C-alpha positions in Angstrom: 0.0 0.0 0.0 1.3 3.4 -1.0 1.9 6.1 1.6 -0.5 8.9 0.9 0.0 12.7 1.2 -2.8 15.2 0.7 -1.8 18.6 -0.6 -4.6 20.9 0.3 -4.8 23.3 -2.6 -7.3 25.4 -0.6 -4.5 26.5 1.6 -2.4 27.7 -1.4 -2.7 31.3 -2.4 0.8 32.2 -3.6 4.3 30.7 -3.8 5.0 31.1 -0.1 1.8 29.3 0.9 2.6 26.6 -1.7 5.8 25.8 0.0 4.2 26.1 3.4 1.8 23.3 2.4 4.6 21.2 1.0 6.5 21.6 4.2 3.4 20.9 6.3 2.9 17.6 4.4 6.5 16.4 3.9 8.8 18.1 6.4 6.8 18.2 9.6 9.2 15.9 11.4 12.3 17.8 10.3 14.0 20.6 12.2 14.3 22.6 9.0 12.0 23.6 6.1 12.3 23.2 2.4 13.2 26.4 0.5 10.9 28.0 -2.0 12.6 26.2 -4.9 11.6 23.8 -7.6 15.0 22.1 -7.3 14.4 21.7 -3.6 11.0 20.2 -4.3 12.5 17.8 -6.8 15.2 16.8 -4.2 12.5 16.1 -1.6 10.7 13.7 -4.0 13.8 11.6 -4.4 13.4 10.8 -0.7 15.9 10.3 2.0 14.8 13.2 4.1 11.4 14.5 5.2 8.5 12.0 5.1 9.5 10.2 2.0 12.0 7.3 2.2 14.2 6.6 -0.8 12.3 5.2 -3.7 9.2 4.7 -1.5 6.0 4.2 -3.4 3.7 7.2 -2.6 0.5 8.8 -3.7 0.0 12.5 -3.7 -3.6 13.6 -3.7 -3.7 17.3 -4.7 -7.0 18.9 -3.7 -8.2 21.9 -5.8 -5.6 21.0 -8.4 -7.1 22.9 -11.3 -7.5 26.2 -9.3 -3.8 25.9 -8.2 -2.8 25.2 -11.8 -4.6 28.4 -12.9 -3.0 30.4 -10.1 0.5 29.3 -11.1 -0.1 29.8 -14.8 1.1 32.2 -17.4 0.9 35.5 -15.3 2.5 34.0 -12.3 5.3 32.4 -14.3 6.0 35.6 -16.3 6.4 37.5 -13.0 8.5 34.7 -11.5 11.0 35.0 -14.4 10.9 38.8 -14.3 11.8 38.8 -10.6 14.8 36.5 -11.4 15.9 38.8 -14.1 16.1 41.6 -11.5 18.7 39.4 -9.6 21.5 38.7 -12.2 23.9 38.0 -9.4 21.8 35.0 -8.4 20.4 33.7 -11.6 21.7 33.0 -15.2 20.1 35.9 -17.0 20.5 34.4 -20.4 18.7 31.2 -19.4 15.9 33.1 -17.6 15.4 35.4 -20.6 15.2 32.4 -22.9 12.7 30.7 -20.6 10.6 33.9 -20.5 10.8 34.3 -24.3 9.7 30.6 -24.7 6.8 31.2 -22.3 5.7 34.3 -24.2 5.8 32.4 -27.5 3.6 29.7 -26.0 6.4 27.1 -26.0 7.5 27.3 -22.4 6.1 25.7 -19.3 4.2 27.5 -16.6 5.4 27.2 -13.0 2.7 24.6 -12.3 3.5 22.6 -15.4 7.1 22.4 -14.1 5.7 21.1 -10.8 3.7 18.5 -12.6 6.8 17.5 -14.7 8.9 17.2 -11.5 6.3 14.9 -9.9 5.9 12.8 -13.0 9.7 12.3 -13.3 9.5 10.2 -10.2 8.2 6.8 -11.2 7.5 5.8 -7.6 5.0 8.7 -7.2 1.4 8.7 -8.3 -0.4 12.1 -8.6 -4.1 12.2 -8.1 -5.6 15.5 -9.3 -8.7 16.3 -7.3 -11.2 19.0 -8.1 -12.4 19.7 -4.6 
């Protein structure tokens, strides 16, 4: 039987609350919290820290999935990349500009599509998209 985690999309209003919910579900027994980072989220799903053991079979039930997908869509992602461009000392400006240009042409992924891709890249994780 797979270990089940429920991400309550009703608690998610912005990027900070997204990572608060991720930390609430997966990091509650740790003395530290996951950073607001897609790379950190990907690392978490590999297991070995937090509530996921390495290669453990799990199910993520994501409540209010479609609303969260819309909230982290085109506008959010555009602003996410623009904020990165304002910090050239921390981010590869050429890469971020290319990602933003791809997004504007309809060829890039939204922030939420990246989250979905990260989850699907872990074969031991099943994602259940719930409309509630």
